[in-house]
C-alpha positions as CSV (number, residue, x, y, z in Angstrom):
1,M,-2.9,47.1,21.5
2,K,-6.8,47.9,20.4
3,I,-8.1,44.7,18.7
4,T,-10.5,46.2,15.2
5,K,-9.7,43.0,13.1
6,A,-12.1,39.9,13.3
7,I,-12.8,37.1,11.4
8,I,-15.7,35.0,11.7
9,P,-15.3,31.1,9.7
10,A,-18.8,30.4,8.7
11,A,-18.3,27.8,5.4
12,G,-19.1,24.4,7.9
13,L,-21.8,22.3,6.4
14,G,-24.0,22.0,8.8
15,T,-24.6,18.5,9.3
16,R,-25.9,18.2,12.6
17,V,-28.7,20.2,11.2
18,L,-29.0,18.8,8.4
19,P,-31.6,18.6,6.1
20,A,-32.0,22.6,7.3
21,S,-28.8,23.8,6.8
22,K,-29.0,22.3,3.0
23,A,-31.0,25.2,2.2
24,C,-30.1,27.4,4.6
25,P,-27.0,27.9,6.0
26,K,-26.5,26.9,9.7
27,E,-25.3,30.6,10.3
28,M,-28.6,31.8,9.0
29,L,-30.5,30.1,11.1
30,P,-32.8,32.7,13.2
31,I,-32.5,33.0,16.9
32,V,-36.4,34.5,17.2
33,D,-36.1,37.6,14.4
34,K,-32.4,37.9,13.4
35,P,-30.1,35.1,11.8
36,A,-27.3,33.4,14.1
37,I,-24.4,35.6,12.6
38,Q,-26.6,38.8,13.4
39,Y,-26.0,38.3,16.7
40,I,-22.0,37.4,16.5
41,V,-21.2,40.4,14.2
42,E,-23.3,42.9,17.0
43,E,-21.4,41.2,19.3
44,A,-17.9,42.0,17.2
45,V,-19.0,45.9,17.0
46,K,-19.9,46.5,20.5
47,A,-16.6,45.3,21.5
48,G,-15.2,47.9,19.7
49,I,-13.9,45.9,16.1
50,T,-14.2,48.4,13.0
51,D,-13.6,45.0,10.6
52,I,-14.7,42.3,10.1
53,L,-13.3,39.2,7.7
54,I,-16.3,36.4,7.0
55,I,-15.3,33.6,6.1
56,T,-17.8,31.8,3.6
57,N,-18.0,28.5,1.0
58,R,-20.5,27.5,-2.2
59,G,-24.3,28.4,-1.1
60,K,-23.6,31.1,1.6
61,G,-24.3,34.0,-0.9
62,I,-27.4,34.6,1.1
63,I,-24.9,36.2,4.4
64,E,-24.0,38.5,2.0
65,D,-27.2,39.3,1.0
66,H,-28.8,40.0,4.8
67,F,-26.0,41.9,5.7
68,D,-26.5,44.2,1.9
69,H,-29.3,46.8,1.4
70,S,-32.3,45.9,-0.3
71,I,-33.3,48.6,-2.3
72,E,-36.6,47.3,-3.1
73,L,-37.4,46.1,0.6
74,E,-36.7,49.4,2.0
75,N,-38.9,51.8,-0.2
76,A,-41.4,49.5,0.6
77,L,-40.8,50.3,4.0
78,R,-40.6,54.0,3.0
79,R,-43.8,53.7,1.6
80,S,-45.6,52.1,3.9
81,G,-43.9,54.4,7.1
82,K,-43.0,51.4,8.9
83,T,-40.0,53.4,10.2
84,E,-39.2,50.8,12.9
85,K,-38.8,48.4,10.5
86,L,-36.9,50.3,7.9
87,E,-34.5,51.6,10.4
88,C,-33.6,48.3,11.0
89,I,-32.7,46.8,8.0
90,E,-30.5,49.6,7.6
91,A,-28.8,49.3,10.2
92,T,-28.1,45.7,9.6
93,A,-26.8,46.7,6.4
94,N,-24.5,49.9,7.7
95,I,-22.9,47.8,11.1
96,G,-19.6,48.0,10.3
97,N,-17.3,47.5,7.2
98,I,-17.5,43.4,6.5
99,Y,-15.4,41.5,3.6
100,Y,-15.6,38.3,2.3
101,I,-13.8,35.8,1.4
102,R,-14.3,32.2,0.6
103,Q,-13.1,28.9,1.9
104,K,-13.0,26.7,-1.2
105,E,-12.8,23.3,0.3
106,T,-13.7,22.5,4.0
107,K,-10.5,21.7,5.2
108,G,-11.0,22.7,9.1
109,L,-11.3,25.2,11.1
110,G,-7.0,26.0,11.2
111,D,-7.5,26.2,7.4
112,A,-10.6,29.0,7.6
113,V,-8.3,30.8,9.8
114,L,-5.6,30.5,7.4
115,R,-7.3,32.0,4.5
116,A,-7.4,35.6,6.2
117,R,-3.4,35.8,6.5
118,N,-3.5,39.2,4.1
119,F,-6.6,40.4,6.1
120,V,-5.2,40.1,8.9
121,G,-1.3,41.3,8.4
122,D,0.7,42.2,11.3
123,E,-2.3,42.9,13.9
124,P,-3.8,40.5,16.8
125,F,-6.8,39.7,15.7
126,A,-10.4,38.2,16.9
127,V,-11.9,35.0,15.9
128,L,-15.6,34.0,16.4
129,Y,-16.7,31.1,15.3
130,G,-19.5,31.3,13.3
131,D,-22.1,28.5,14.8
132,D,-21.4,30.0,18.8
133,V,-23.7,32.6,19.4
134,I,-23.0,34.2,22.9
135,V,-25.3,36.3,24.8
136,G,-25.1,38.9,27.8
137,D,-24.7,42.2,28.5
138,V,-21.3,42.3,27.6
139,P,-19.6,41.0,24.8
140,A,-17.4,38.2,25.4
141,I,-15.1,38.8,22.5
142,G,-14.8,42.2,24.3
143,E,-13.7,40.5,27.7
144,L,-11.3,39.0,25.7
145,A,-9.4,41.9,24.1
146,E,-9.2,43.4,27.3
147,A,-7.8,40.2,28.9
148,Y,-5.0,40.4,25.5
149,E,-4.3,44.1,26.5
150,A,-3.6,43.1,30.2
151,H,-1.3,40.0,29.7
152,G,-0.1,41.0,25.9
153,K,-0.9,36.8,25.1
154,S,-3.2,35.1,22.6
155,V,-6.8,34.1,24.5
156,V,-9.3,31.7,24.5
157,G,-12.6,32.0,25.7
158,I,-13.4,29.0,27.8
159,K,-16.4,27.1,29.4
160,E,-15.9,23.5,31.8
161,V,-18.5,21.1,29.7
162,T,-19.5,17.7,31.3
163,D,-17.0,14.4,30.6
164,E,-19.3,14.1,27.5
165,Q,-18.2,17.4,25.5
166,V,-15.2,17.6,26.4
167,V,-14.5,14.7,24.1
168,K,-16.4,16.7,21.6
169,Y,-14.7,20.2,21.5
170,C,-11.3,20.4,23.6
171,S,-9.3,20.2,26.5
172,L,-7.2,23.0,28.4
173,K,-4.0,22.6,31.3
174,V,-5.2,25.2,33.3
175,D,-4.2,27.2,36.3
176,A,-6.7,29.9,38.0
177,L,-4.6,33.4,37.7
178,G,-7.8,35.5,38.8
179,D,-11.8,35.5,38.8
180,K,-13.0,33.8,35.7
181,T,-8.8,34.1,34.2
182,F,-6.2,31.5,33.8
183,S,-3.3,30.7,32.3
184,V,-3.3,28.4,29.6
185,S,-0.1,25.7,29.5
186,D,-1.4,23.3,26.4
187,M,-4.6,21.9,24.8
188,I,-5.6,18.7,23.0
189,E,-7.9,18.9,20.4
190,K,-11.2,16.3,20.9
191,P,-9.9,14.0,23.6
192,Q,-10.1,10.8,25.0
193,L,-11.4,11.3,28.9
194,S,-8.1,9.2,29.9
195,Q,-6.3,12.3,27.5
196,K,-7.8,15.4,29.0
197,F,-6.3,18.2,31.1
198,S,-9.7,19.4,32.8
199,N,-12.8,19.9,31.9
200,Y,-12.0,23.6,30.6
201,A,-12.8,23.7,27.1
202,I,-12.9,27.1,24.6
203,L,-16.5,27.7,23.3
204,G,-16.3,29.9,20.3
205,R,-14.1,32.8,20.5
206,C,-10.0,33.6,20.7
207,I,-7.9,36.5,20.3
208,L,-4.8,35.1,18.7
209,T,-1.8,36.7,17.3
210,P,-0.4,36.7,13.6
211,D,2.5,34.5,14.4
212,I,-0.2,31.4,14.3
213,F,-0.2,31.7,10.9
214,D,2.7,30.6,10.6
215,I,2.4,27.4,13.1
216,L,-0.5,26.6,11.4
217,E,1.5,26.8,7.9
218,N,3.4,23.6,9.6
219,T,0.8,22.0,11.3
220,P,-0.2,18.0,10.3
221,L,-3.6,17.9,9.4
222,G,-5.4,16.5,12.3
223,A,-8.7,15.5,13.8
224,G,-10.8,14.4,10.9
225,G,-8.2,14.3,8.8
226,E,-8.2,18.6,9.0
227,L,-6.6,21.5,9.8
228,Q,-7.8,21.9,13.5
229,L,-6.9,25.5,15.0
230,T,-6.4,23.9,18.3
231,D,-3.4,22.0,17.1
232,A,-1.8,25.3,16.2
233,M,-2.8,27.0,19.6
234,A,-1.5,24.4,21.3
235,V,2.0,24.9,20.1
236,I,1.4,28.7,21.5
237,A,0.5,27.8,24.8
238,R,3.2,25.3,25.2
239,N,5.4,27.8,24.1
240,A,4.3,30.8,25.2
241,G,1.2,30.5,27.3
242,M,-1.9,31.2,26.8
243,I,-4.5,33.6,29.2
244,G,-7.9,32.1,29.3
245,V,-11.2,33.9,30.0
246,D,-14.2,32.6,31.1
247,F,-16.6,34.9,30.0
248,S,-19.7,36.1,31.1
249,G,-22.2,35.7,28.8
250,T,-24.5,32.6,27.5
251,R,-23.3,30.4,25.0
252,F,-25.2,28.6,22.4
253,D,-24.5,25.7,19.9
254,M,-26.5,26.7,17.3
255,G,-25.1,24.2,14.8
256,N,-26.8,21.0,17.4
257,K,-30.6,20.8,16.8
258,F,-31.3,21.6,20.6
259,G,-29.1,24.5,20.6
260,V,-31.1,25.8,18.2
261,I,-34.3,25.3,20.2
262,R,-33.1,25.9,23.7
263,A,-31.2,29.9,21.9
264,N,-34.9,30.9,20.4
265,I,-36.4,29.8,24.0
266,E,-33.7,31.6,26.3
267,V,-33.8,35.4,24.1
268,G,-37.6,34.1,23.3
269,L,-38.2,34.6,26.8
270,K,-36.4,38.4,27.2
271,H,-37.9,39.3,23.2
272,P,-40.2,42.3,24.1
273,E,-42.6,41.5,21.5
274,V,-42.3,37.6,22.3
275,A,-41.5,36.8,26.3
276,E,-45.1,37.1,27.6
277,E,-47.2,35.4,24.9
278,L,-44.1,32.5,25.0
279,R,-43.6,32.4,29.1
280,N,-47.4,31.6,28.9
281,Y,-47.4,29.4,26.4
282,I,-44.3,27.3,27.8
283,K,-46.2,27.5,31.4
284,E,-49.6,25.9,30.1
285,L,-48.0,23.3,27.5
286,A,-46.0,22.0,31.2
287,K,-48.8,21.0,32.3
288,E,-49.0,18.5,30.0
289,L,-45.4,16.9,30.1
């Protein structure tokens, strides 16, 4: 079954990038000339997803504004003959069918996903974490969707991370199936090093079947006193098994200050408007380091 629906949880408080996130949602932090969440939405659309639900909370109306028309700005660009810029912002407003719902209290990623039950219905669906931007020639969520169609099981996007990172994310019990594809039979959220299964962790993407909702409703609060999506996915992994895909793109953690800086540098070095100037600047700066 083809994946046509996606949810983007974007209700986090962004405490790791304060004070910037007090006034600007972390999902709207720019990577060169586009906010982070636009890269995520574009990834979903490139993968053939037609309907996207963004889960927000209080103070994040700016996300809705970004994907809406700005008539005054569009008219001003039209009058001044700035056709390229006009086409760019019109394309953003017409990017796809985007819907919004609020998570009125921040209770964790699992609770955010549970808010999407009516939107999803009885279909498998994609989840693209709102602070994880993945840049590559092939949309990462499209790679996961292909794995779902091939195996008929829930799929998680994974990468091998350091010990320092695995205790902040999660740890997966995996067995290799083929090139960059794994069988996942268990997982643990924010483990101690003595508890880890491997250094493979879920990073920002998954394809889930609708049975996740009943599991979430019966999952006790986990790490941080929140409803953890990983705890519910662990039930699926243990009972039915899941597929892990080591996606090919580069992931940037936009909920992390260094991740924001790294994203701007690496994307900037490939951006046609600023690449040469940025490259020359870095070369000169490196002489002083």
